[in-house]
N, C-alpha and C positions, 0 to 999 in steps of 0.2 A: 247167614247170606248176607255177600259183603255187599256196600253201599254202591249203587248205580254211580257212578262219576258226577258231580254236576257239571254240565262245558258251560265255563262262560266266554262272553267279546269283552275285550275294552273298548271300548271309543271315545277316544282322547290327544288332542293336539298337541297336549306340554309334552316334551317326552320323560320329564322327571316326576310327572303325576302319574302318566302310565308304569314308569322305573317302579313307583313306592305300589302301586295297587299288584302289578307284577309279581313285587317284592313277596306284600301279603298273599299272594294266591297260593303262590309255592309251600305258604305254610299252615294251611287249612286243607286236608290229607282227602276230602270228597269235595276240591274243586278240581277244577282243568280248564286248563286255559286254551281255548281254539286261535283267537290270534287276539292281535292289539291292531285297532285301525285307526287313523291321522283323521280319517273324516268319515261321516257315515255314504257316503257314495260308496268309500272302499266296504264297508261292511256289509249293506246292503248286497254287495256282492257275491260275500262270505257267507250272510244267508238265505243265499239260496242254494249254496253247493253245501253246506254242513250243518249238523244238528246242533242245536244253539239252546240251551234251556234259560241262559238269561243273561244281562246285558248291563255292565256297567259303562252306563252312559254321563258324556261330561255335555252341559247346556248350550256352552258357547264353543262352535264348531264354524270351523270354516266352512263355504257353499250351502252346505243347508245344517240347519239349528236342531239341535239334540230334541228340540216337542215336536218341529215340524217333522223331522223324520219318526216321532213313535206313529203321528197320524198318519205315514204313509203305510204303514205294516199291516196288513190284513188279519194274521195274526200274530199281533206280537209276542216273545219273548219275556217272563218275567223282564223288568226295568228297575234297577239300580239307579239314582241321578247320585253324578259326584258334580257338582258346581264349588267356587268358593263366593255363592251368591246365595242368600238367604232368601230373598224375595220370590226366586221363583216355586220355590214348596209345594204351595196351595197348586198351580196350574200343573205343577206333578202330579197331586194326589187326583186332580180331575180325570189323570187321563190316565191312574189307576197304578202309578207307579208303589213296589213295593217299601222303598225304604229312599231316604234322602241322604246323602251323606256330604257333610262339609268338609271343602279341604281348608287348610289341612287337614287328612284325615287318619286321625288314629287306631292302630291296630284292637284297641278291645271294641271301637263304636264297630269299626269293618267287622268285626268276627258278627255281631248281632245283627247287621245287616246279611249277611251270608245265610246266620240261624235263621233267619224269617225265611231266607228263598227256599233255605234247605224243603223247613216246615210245609211251605208250601207246596211243594214241587211233590213231597213224601204224602200229600194230602193229594193230589190230583195223580200219580200213577198207583195210589192204590184204589184210584176209584174208574180206574179203566174200565171205560163199558165193555162187557160181555153178551153175548150172545149164546140161548140155549137152544136147544136140538131144535124146537121148532120156532128160532128164528128171533123172538119175542128179546130186544135188550131191555140185561138192567143193570140194576148197578147195587153194591153192597155196601151201607153208608155204616159208620164207627155209632151206635147209641151204646154211652156206657161203655159195657167190657166186650157186647157183641157187635157184630157186624149183622144186621138186617138186611133184608133183599127185596129193594122193589125193581118191581116191572116197570118199564119207564111207560106202556100205554096204559097203565092204574093211575098215573099222576093225574090228581086235579087239578094244582095249582101247589105253588109254591111262596113261602111266607118266609122274611127276612125277620130276625129278633137280635137284633146286634152281632154277639160273633155267634147265633148261631142261626141253623133255618129251621122250619119246619114246614114237610113236608106229608102234604095231604092226599090220601089213594082212597076209594072207595070203603077199605075193610079196613083202615089204618091209618094213621098219623103220627109221625116220626119227626125226633127232636135232634137232630145233629152239629156238632162245629164246624161252622164253614161260612163260607162268606156268597151273598148271593153272586156276584159278579163270578167265582171260580164254578159256579154253579152252570152262569149261563154257558159257560162254553162247553163244558159237560154234556149241555141239552143240546147241542147246536144242530139237531137232527129237525125238519123245519117246524116240526110240531108247536114247539115252545115257543111265547113270546114277553118280552117283558115288558108290562104294563103300567110301572109305577117303580118307584126306587124299590121296593120291596116288595114286590110281586111280580112272580112269574108264572101263567095260566099255559095249562094245556090248551091250545085253540080246539079241538075239536071236542072239547069236555064243555064248549061256551055256551049254554042255552039259550040267553039274551044279552043284548048287551045298549048302554046308551051313553049320553054324551060324559056322563060321570062314573058308570058303571059296569064292570062284567057280569051276569049272575051266573055260576055255576052252582046246582042241584042246591039252589035255594042259597045259595051264599052270595052277598054282595061285594065285590073285588072295588076297590076303586082306583079308575084309570090316572094316574102321572099328568097333569099340563105338559108337558113337555114328553112325554110319549104318545098322548091323540093321536097323531096324526097316522103312526106308524101304525096305531091299532087299528083304528079305521081300515087305512089299506090292507094290512093283513086280515080281517076279521071279515071284509066285504069279497075278496078272494072270491 
C-alpha cells in the first residue's frame, strides 16, 4: 500500500529559509508541499481551503506571530517550529508542537523531525474512528502485535503512563503506545473530559465527584488544579 503523502505548509517570511525547507521537502518522498506563506494571515487562508497535515512555522513573523497564530487555530495541524532562537522551545512545547528546529536547519535534523510527524500521523490514521452497524463507534488500538477493539461507550477512563496510555473499560484494560493529547483529539465526541494532565474520563460513567476527585466504579481519579473549573462546568450540566 502506497503511503498517503503527508501534506505540509511552510509559514516563513525569509525567502532563503523558506527555500532551504522547500529543497529538503523535495528530498523526502512522503512529503508534499501545499504552499509557502510569507505570513500567518495568508496561511490561515490556505488552511481553510486545503487539507494540511502539518506546518513548518517560523515564530518571528510579520503581522501575526507564530505562537499567536497557533492559538487562533481551532484544530491545528501538527506543528514543527523553525526558529533561530532557542528560547521559544518551552512555549512551543506548552502548545504541543511536534518538534523545534533551530536555524540554520541541517538535513539530518530535518529528517528526524518529519519522521516524528509521520509517526504521529500514521498512528492517528490507523485509529480513524469506525462505526459498526448498530452505530456504536469503536477504535482498534495497537497492543503488542495485535489490534484490540474498544467500544468508545465502554471506556470508563484513560490514564497516561509516560509514552503509554492505559484505557480502562468495564470488561478489560489495555496498554497502548500513545500520548494522551492524541487521544483527546480522537475522543472529541462530547462524552470524554480531560480532568488532569494524566487522566481523561467518560462523563456518563462518573458516579460522584468532589473538589479533588472524580469517582468511577469505586476508583478515585484526581482532578488537576488547572482543570477544576472546566470539570465542574461540564459535570454539573
